[in-house]
C-alpha positions in Angstrom: -4.7 26.5 -0.9 -6.4 29.8 -1.6 -3.9 31.6 0.8 -1.0 29.6 -0.8 -2.1 30.7 -4.3 -2.5 34.3 -3.1 0.9 34.3 -1.6 2.3 32.9 -4.9 0.7 35.8 -6.8 2.2 38.3 -4.4 5.7 36.8 -4.7 5.5 36.8 -8.5 4.3 40.4 -8.6 7.2 41.5 -6.3 9.7 39.7 -8.5 8.4 41.4 -11.7 8.5 44.8 -10.0 12.1 44.7 -8.8 13.5 45.5 -12.3 11.3 48.6 -12.4 13.1 49.9 -9.3 16.4 49.4 -11.2 15.0 51.4 -14.2 14.0 54.2 -11.9 17.4 54.3 -10.2 19.2 54.4 -13.6 16.9 57.0 -15.2 16.6 59.2 -12.2 19.6 58.9 -9.8 22.3 57.9 -12.4 21.2 59.9 -15.4 20.1 63.0 -13.6 22.8 62.7 -11.0 20.5 63.5 -8.0 19.7 61.7 -4.8 16.4 63.3 -4.0 13.6 60.8 -3.1 16.3 58.3 -2.2 15.0 57.7 1.3 11.4 56.9 0.3 12.8 54.9 -2.6 14.9 52.7 -0.2 12.0 52.4 2.2 9.6 51.3 -0.6 12.3 48.8 -1.9 12.8 47.3 1.6 9.0 47.1 2.1 8.6 45.3 -1.2 11.5 43.0 -0.2 9.8 42.3 3.1 6.5 41.5 1.4 8.3 39.1 -1.0 10.1 37.3 1.9 6.9 37.0 3.9 5.0 35.7 0.8 7.7 33.2 0.1 7.8 32.0 3.7 4.0 31.7 3.9 3.7 29.9 0.5 6.5 27.4 1.4 4.9 26.7 4.8 1.5 26.2 3.3 2.9 24.0 0.4 4.5 21.7 3.0 1.3 21.6 5.0 -0.9 20.9 2.0 1.4 18.1 0.7 1.5 16.2 4.0 -2.2 16.8 4.6 -3.2 15.5 1.2 -0.9 12.4 1.7 -2.5 11.8 5.1 -6.1 12.2 3.9 -5.6 10.0 0.8 -3.8 7.3 2.8 -6.3 7.3 5.6 -9.2 6.9 3.2 -7.4 4.2 1.2 -6.4 2.3 4.4 -10.0 2.3 5.7 -11.3 1.3 2.2 -9.0 -1.7 1.8 -10.0 -3.0 5.3 -13.6 -3.1 4.0 -12.7 -5.2 0.9 -13.2 -8.9 0.8 -10.5 -11.6 0.5 -11.0 -11.9 -3.3 -9.4 -8.5 -3.8 -6.3 -9.5 -1.9 -6.1 -12.8 -3.7 -5.9 -11.1 -7.0 -3.7 -8.1 -6.1 -0.1 -8.3 -4.8 1.1 -6.6 -1.7 3.5 -4.5 -3.8 0.7 -3.2 -6.0 -1.5 -2.2 -3.0 1.5 -0.7 -1.2 2.5 1.3 -4.3 -1.0 2.8 -4.7 -1.3 3.8 -1.1 2.2 5.1 -0.5 4.0 6.0 -3.7 0.9 7.2 -5.7 -0.5 9.3 -2.9 3.0 10.8 -2.3 3.2 11.9 -5.9 -0.3 13.3 -5.9 0.4 15.3 -2.7 3.6 16.7 -4.0 2.0 17.7 -7.3 -1.1 19.3 -5.7 1.1 21.4 -3.4 4.5 22.3 -4.9 3.8 21.8 -8.6 0.6 23.9 -8.4 2.6 26.6 -6.6 5.3 26.5 -9.3 2.8 27.0 -12.1 1.0 29.8 -10.2 4.3 31.7 -9.6 5.7 31.0 -13.0 2.5 31.8 -14.8 1.9 35.0 -12.9 5.5 36.2 -13.3 5.6 35.5 -17.0 2.3 37.3 -17.7 3.5 40.3 -15.6 6.9 40.7 -17.3 5.4 40.2 -20.8 2.9 42.9 -20.0 5.6 45.2 -18.7 7.7 44.6 -21.8 4.8 45.3 -24.1 4.1 48.6 -22.4 7.8 49.6 -22.5 8.6 48.6 -26.1 6.1 46.8 -28.4 8.7 46.2 -31.1 11.2 44.6 -28.8 8.5 42.7 -27.1 7.5 41.1 -30.4 11.0 39.8 -30.9 11.2 38.4 -27.3 7.8 36.8 -27.7 9.0 34.7 -30.7 12.0 33.5 -28.6 9.7 32.7 -25.7 7.4 30.7 -28.0 10.4 28.8 -29.4 11.7 28.0 -25.9 8.3 26.7 -24.9 8.1 24.4 -28.0 11.6 23.1 -27.3 10.8 22.5 -23.6 7.6 20.6 -24.5 9.6 18.3 -26.9 12.4 17.6 -24.4 10.0 17.2 -21.5 8.1 14.5 -23.4 11.3 12.6 -24.0 12.5 13.0 -20.5 9.3 11.8 -19.0 9.5 8.6 -21.1 13.1 7.9 -20.2 12.6 8.7 -16.5 9.6 6.3 -16.5 12.0 3.6 -17.8 14.5 4.5 -15.0 11.7 4.1 -12.4 10.7 0.7 -13.9 14.3 -0.5 -14.0 14.8 0.7 -10.4 11.8 -1.4 -9.4 13.4 -4.4 -11.0 16.7 -3.8 -9.1 14.8 -3.4 -5.9 13.0 -6.7 -6.5 16.3 -8.4 -7.2 17.7 -7.1 -3.9 14.5 -8.1 -2.0 14.6 -11.6 -3.5 18.3 -12.0 -2.5 17.7 -10.9 1.1 14.5 -13.0 1.6 15.8 -16.0 -0.2 19.4 -15.9 1.1 19.2 -19.5 2.6 17.9 -21.0 -0.7 20.6 -19.1 -2.6 23.4 -20.4 -0.4 22.1 -24.0 -0.3 21.7 -24.1 -4.1 25.0 -22.3 -4.6 23.6 -19.9 -7.2 25.4 -16.8 -5.9 27.0 -16.2 -9.3 23.7 -16.5 -11.1 22.1 -14.0 -8.8 25.1 -11.7 -9.1 25.1 -11.9 -12.9 21.4 -11.1 -13.0 21.8 -8.1 -10.5 24.8 -6.8 -12.4 23.0 -7.0 -15.7 20.1 -5.0 -14.3 22.3 -2.4 -12.7 24.2 -2.0 -16.0 20.9 -1.6 -17.9 20.0 1.1 -15.3 23.3 2.8 -15.8 22.8 2.9 -19.6 19.3 4.4 -19.3 20.5 6.9 -16.7 23.4 8.0 -19.0 21.0 8.6 -21.9 18.8 10.6 -19.5 21.8 12.7 -18.4 22.7 13.4 -22.0 19.2 14.4 -22.9 19.0 16.7 -19.8 22.4 18.2 -20.7 21.3 18.9 -24.3 18.0 20.4 -23.0 19.8 22.7 -20.6 22.3 23.7 -23.2 19.5 24.5 -25.7 17.6 26.6 -23.2 20.8 28.4 -22.3 21.4 29.1 -26.0 17.9 30.5 -26.4 18.4 32.6 -23.2 21.7 34.0 -24.6 20.0 34.6 -27.9 17.2 36.5 -26.2 19.8 38.6 -24.3 21.6 39.3 -27.5 18.5 40.5 -29.2 17.7 42.8 -26.3 21.3 44.2 -26.3 21.4 44.6 -30.1 17.9 46.0 -30.7 17.6 47.8 -27.4 21.1 49.2 -27.7 20.2 50.7 -31.1 17.0 52.2 -29.7 18.9 53.7 -26.8 21.5 55.3 -29.1 18.7 56.6 -31.2 17.1 58.1 -28.0 14.0 55.9 -28.6 14.6 54.0 -25.3 16.0 55.1 -22.0 18.9 53.2 -20.5 16.6 52.2 -17.6 14.2 50.5 -20.0 17.0 48.6 -21.6 18.0 47.4 -18.1 14.5 46.2 -17.4 14.4 44.3 -20.7 17.8 42.7 -20.0 16.5 41.5 -16.5 13.3 40.1 -18.0 15.2 38.4 -20.9 17.5 36.7 -18.4 14.7 35.7 -16.1 11.9 34.7 -18.4 13.1 31.3 -19.6 13.2 29.9 -16.1 9.4 30.3 -15.7 8.8 28.9 -19.2 10.8 25.8 -18.3 9.0 25.6 -15.0 5.5 25.8 -16.6 6.4 23.2 -19.2 7.9 20.9 -16.6 4.9 21.3 -14.3 2.4 20.7 -17.1 4.3 17.5 -18.0 4.2 16.4 -14.3 0.5 17.1 -14.2 0.1 14.8 -17.3 2.4 12.2 -15.7 0.5 12.3 -12.4 -2.6 11.3 -14.2 -1.4 7.7 -14.1 -0.9 7.9 -10.3 -4.3 9.4 -9.9 -6.0 6.8 -12.0 -4.4 4.0 -10.1 -5.5 5.5 -6.8 -9.1 6.1 -8.0 -9.2 2.6 -9.4 -8.4 1.3 -5.9 -11.0 3.5 -4.2 -13.7 2.4 -6.7 -13.2 -1.3 -6.0 -16.3 -2.5 -4.1 -16.3 -5.5 -1.7 -17.8 -8.8 -2.8 -19.0 -9.1 0.8 -20.8 -6.0 2.2 -23.5 -5.5 4.8 -26.8 -4.1 3.6 -27.7 -0.5 4.7 -30.4 -1.7 7.1 -27.9 -4.2 8.7 -25.4 -1.3 9.1 -28.1 0.8 10.6 -28.8 -1.8 13.2 -25.4 -3.3 13.9 -23.0 -0.6 12.9 -19.9 -1.3 10.9 -16.3 -2.3 11.7 -15.4 1.3 12.5 -18.5 2.3 14.5 -20.1 -0.9 15.8 -23.4 -0.7 17.7 -22.6 -3.5 20.2 -25.7 -2.8 22.2 -27.7 -4.3 19.4 -25.6 -7.4 19.0 -27.3 -10.7 19.8 -25.7 -13.7 21.5 -24.5 -16.5 19.3 -25.5 -20.1 19.8 -23.5 -21.8 17.0 -26.0 -23.8 14.9 -25.0 -23.6 11.3 -26.9 -24.7 8.2 -25.9 -24.8 4.5 -29.1 -24.6 2.6 -28.9 -25.5 -1.1 -25.6 -23.7 -1.4 -23.7 -23.4 -4.7 -20.5 -21.6 -4.9 -17.9 -20.5 -7.4 -14.9 -18.5 -6.5 -14.9 -15.0 -8.1 -11.7 -15.8 -10.1 -12.7 -19.3 -10.9 -15.0 -21.1 -13.5 -16.0 -24.4 -11.9 -18.5 -24.7 -9.1 -16.9 -25.8 -5.9 -20.2 -26.5 -4.2 -23.4 -27.5 -6.0 -26.8 -27.5 -4.2 -25.0 -28.4 -1.0 -27.1 -28.8 2.2 -25.7 -29.6 5.6 -26.7 -29.1 9.3 -24.0 -28.5 11.9 -25.5 -28.5 15.4 -23.9 -26.3 18.1 -20.9 -27.9 19.7 -20.1 -30.1 16.8 -16.6 -30.8 15.5 -16.4 -30.8 11.7 -13.2 -32.0 10.1 -12.3 -31.1 6.5 -9.7 -33.3 4.8 -8.3 -33.6 1.4 -5.1 -33.4 -0.6 -3.1 -30.2 -0.9 -5.0 -27.7 -3.1 -8.2 -29.7 -3.0 -10.3 -26.7 -1.7 -10.6 -27.5 2.0 -11.0 -23.9 3.0 -14.2 -23.3 1.0 -16.7 -24.2 3.7 -14.7 -22.2 6.3 -14.6 -19.2 4.0 -18.4 -19.3 3.7 -19.0 -19.7 7.4 -16.6 -16.8 8.1 -18.4 -14.9 5.3 -15.2 -14.2 3.5 -17.2 -15.0 0.4 -20.9 -15.1 -0.3 -22.7 -18.2 -1.7 -23.4 -18.0 -5.4 -26.7 -19.5 -4.8 -28.5 -20.6 -1.6 -27.7 -19.3 1.8 -25.7 -20.0 5.0 -27.8 -19.8 8.2 -26.4 -19.1 11.6 -28.8 -19.8 14.5 -31.6 -19.9 11.9 -30.9 -16.6 10.3 -29.2 -15.8 7.0 -25.6 -14.5 7.5 -26.4 -11.6 5.2 -29.0 -10.4 7.7 -26.3 -10.1 10.3 -23.2 -7.8 10.5 -19.9 -9.1 9.3 -18.3 -7.4 12.3 -20.7 -9.2 14.7 -19.9 -12.5 13.0 -16.2 -12.2 13.1 -16.2 -11.1 16.8 -17.6 -14.6 17.6 -15.0 -16.5 15.6 -11.5 -17.7 16.7 -9.2 -18.6 13.8 -5.9 -20.3 14.1 -4.0 -20.3 10.8 -1.5 -22.8 9.5 0.9 -19.9 8.8 0.2 -17.8 11.9 0.5 -14.0 11.8 1.6 -12.0 14.8 1.7 -8.2 14.9 4.6 -6.0 15.8 4.8 -5.4 19.5 4.9 -7.6 22.5 3.4 -11.0 23.2 1.0 -9.3 25.6 -0.1 -6.9 22.8 -0.8 -9.8 20.5 -2.8 -11.8 23.0 -4.9 -8.8 23.9 -6.0 -8.5 20.2 -8.1 -11.6 21.2 -9.6 -9.9 24.2 -8.5 -6.3 24.9 -9.8 -6.3 28.5 -8.3 -9.7 29.5 -6.9 -10.0 33.0 -3.5 -11.5 33.9 -5.3 -14.7 35.1 -7.1 -15.1 31.8 -3.9 -14.6 29.8 -2.1 -17.1 31.9 -4.9 -19.6 31.6 -5.0 -19.3 27.8 -1.2 -19.8 27.6 -1.4 -22.9 29.8 -4.3 -24.3 27.8 -2.1 -24.5 24.6 1.1 -25.3 26.5 2.7 -21.9 25.6 3.6 -20.8 29.1 7.2 -22.2 28.7 7.7 -19.9 25.7 6.8 -16.8 27.6 8.8 -17.8 30.7 11.9 -18.4 28.5 11.9 -14.9 27.2 13.8 -12.1 29.1 10.8 -9.9 29.5 8.1 -12.5 29.6 4.8 -11.2 28.2 6.4 -7.8 27.6 9.0 -9.2 25.2 9.1 -7.5 21.8 8.8 -10.1 19.1 9.6 -7.9 16.1 7.7 -7.5 12.8 5.5 -10.5 12.1 6.9 -12.2 15.3 10.3 -12.8 13.6 12.1 -13.3 16.9 10.0 -16.5 17.5 10.0 -19.8 15.7 7.1 -20.8 13.5 6.0 -23.3 16.1 6.1 -20.7 18.9 4.2 -18.2 16.8 1.5 -20.9 16.2 1.1 -21.5 19.9 0.8 -17.8 20.6 -1.7 -17.5 17.8 -3.6 -20.4 19.3 -3.6 -18.8 22.8 -4.9 -15.6 21.3 -7.9 -17.4 19.8 -8.5 -19.2 23.1 -8.4 -16.0 25.0 -11.1 -14.5 22.7 -13.4 -17.4 24.0 -15.2 -17.7 20.6 -18.4 -19.4 19.9 -17.0 -20.8 16.6 -13.4 -22.1 16.5 -11.6 -22.7 13.3 -8.3 -24.6 13.4 -6.4 -24.6 10.0 -3.6 -27.1 10.6 -3.2 -25.4 14.0 -0.6 -27.9 15.1 1.4 -28.2 11.8 4.4 -26.4 13.1 4.8 -27.8 16.5 6.7 -31.0 17.6 4.9 -34.3 18.1 4.9 -34.1 21.9 3.5 -30.6 22.0 0.9 -31.6 19.4 -0.4 -34.4 21.6 -0.7 -32.0 24.5 -2.6 -29.5 22.3 -4.8 -32.3 20.9 -5.9 -33.1 24.5 -6.4 -29.4 25.2 -8.5 -29.1 22.0 -11.0 -31.6 23.3 -11.6 -29.4 26.3 -11.5 -26.2 24.3 -14.0 -27.4 21.7 -16.6 -28.5 24.2 -19.7 -26.5 23.6 -18.2 -24.7 20.6 -18.9 -25.3 17.0 -15.4 -26.2 15.7 -14.0 -26.6 12.2 -10.7 -28.4 11.8 -8.8 -28.4 8.6 -6.3 -31.3 8.8 -3.7 -33.2 6.9 -2.9 -35.7 9.6 -6.0 -37.8 9.6 -5.2 -39.5 12.8 -5.9 -36.3 14.6 -9.6 -36.0 13.5 -10.9 -39.6 13.9 -13.1 -38.4 16.8 -14.7 -35.6 14.8 -18.5 -35.6 14.7 -18.4 -35.1 11.0 -15.7 -35.5 8.4 -16.0 -33.8 5.0 -13.6 -35.2 2.4 -12.8 -32.7 -0.4 -11.4 -33.7 -3.8 -10.7 -31.4 -6.8 -12.6 -28.5 -5.2 -15.7 -30.6 -4.5 -17.1 -32.5 -1.5 -16.5 -36.2 -2.3 -17.8 -37.7 0.9 -19.1 -36.8 4.3 -19.8 -38.8 7.5 -18.0 -40.0 10.7 -14.7 -41.7 10.6 -16.2 -45.2 11.0 -18.8 -44.6 8.3 -16.3 -43.3 5.8 -13.9 -46.2 6.5 -16.7 -48.7 5.9 -17.5 -47.0 2.5 -13.8 -47.6 1.4 -14.0 -44.6 -0.8 -11.9 -41.5 -1.1 -11.5 -40.9 2.6 -10.5 -44.6 3.1 -7.9 -44.2 0.4 -6.5 -41.0 2.0 -6.4 -42.6 5.5 -4.8 -45.9 4.5 -2.3 -44.3 2.2 -1.1 -42.0 4.9 -0.6 -44.9 7.4 1.1 -47.0 4.8 3.6 -44.2 4.2 4.3 -44.0 7.9 4.7 -47.8 8.2 7.0 -47.8 5.2 9.3 -45.2 6.8 9.4 -47.0 10.1 10.3 -50.4 8.5 12.9 -48.9 6.2 16.4 -50.2 7.1 17.8 -46.8 6.4 16.0 -45.5 9.5 17.1 -48.2 11.9 19.5 -47.6 14.8 22.1 -49.8 13.0 22.3 -47.2 10.2 26.0 -46.1 10.0 26.7 -42.4 10.6 28.3 -40.7 7.6 
């Protein structure tokens, strides 16, 4: 940046000196009608031109380097930072907001730090240089020009303030149009099935018309601004010609001095506009900077203590040599918990022992809070009171990275990364052999999926695995967790998106896979968890009952109600005449 600024000063100095060459040529060669010193004059002029070109080249190269380097550094720091944040941050902040801060805001900051800083350096240095030269040549003419420069600066500040506001509205409206377009593309099936094309079109056309109206007003304001500045520039030139011409006639000013003043009068309003515009952009960039700083100042609700990091390392520099083996005994000890964005306690003084190798099923209606226990075991959240012990030690005394490396998690809505099936499986175990990959796929009955693809394991599945069905993605996700060979396995409706036949196969495989592992199963289909060692029924964010299937059925409480209601619904469908084979085809 120092070299860039120095190059900017050199360029502005050269630009302010060129009119002085014109003055010398007029006063010496033209007025005196002589060509002596012409050769050194030309050499010096060419040398100055070469210095200016070199300075412009260096400053442009460095501006580009600084911009992309600032963008890289800010984005890298932000990306690492958000990976260290807990789930509560992502629950309360949209993807669009995070994406905007990391991409758009940093881009604006990088551009301003490089190019806008260069603009203000060049324009400021050039303006100071020419005003100083004008003061030396003719103080009286300088005073008149200075008044016009001040007027131009005031006009520019007024117009820039208005332009910033209207351009901000244009950006906001553009975001609305982008959102409409995104909504149309992602929801095209719903739009077509609900036949609301006309409604969507009217909404989109209305927003684009509003964008057009704001843009036209911006164009009018810009045109008025340009015309006003052009008028002031012409007025400045008129003053120079009128006043300078009289001084020249009166022999109080040489024709070369008048030429310098004319060059400066024509060229000074550009730097004034540039300075005002740059200062306005520095003011506008404050919002981008504050948004970025706000992101970087967010601290994680779940963070390792310094002494834990010292022993175990962190996610980016793990000290695996200090990691202990995991057994899998879990204990909730007087745990109370309230979600960071909630008011009511989800758990109150909850105590539970889960021995190694146990299968714990968590059931309840949609939105009942079934994921709470799993979130605490995974240390996605910290208990408000009490503690969660793993193998007799508080989770807060162990590394988050160490804990997560021993957990396999299969989500109801699986997420696959861009790349091939092999790439996604190797996230579970980077050094897995072909035999291990094949065994994991067979265990969850996903081998047929891979064999059915043109390139097998090396088939590219697109962003988010879009080339696969939801059921196929779920099976690949399941295989990835199996390949990791975790000590704790969490299945969050892991068979929700597969057909009944495949589900039965996976259920039989789960019995083998869960042997010796502590397993948590979040389930809607209660028939799939009757053999669980412990069933926890959750209602309205609280644990209503816990026990084995037989114990809870004998209580005839909340779990009994859920189980019998689900089976009654199935029986009702099976007995309904509308679903018999005699039902006519329409």
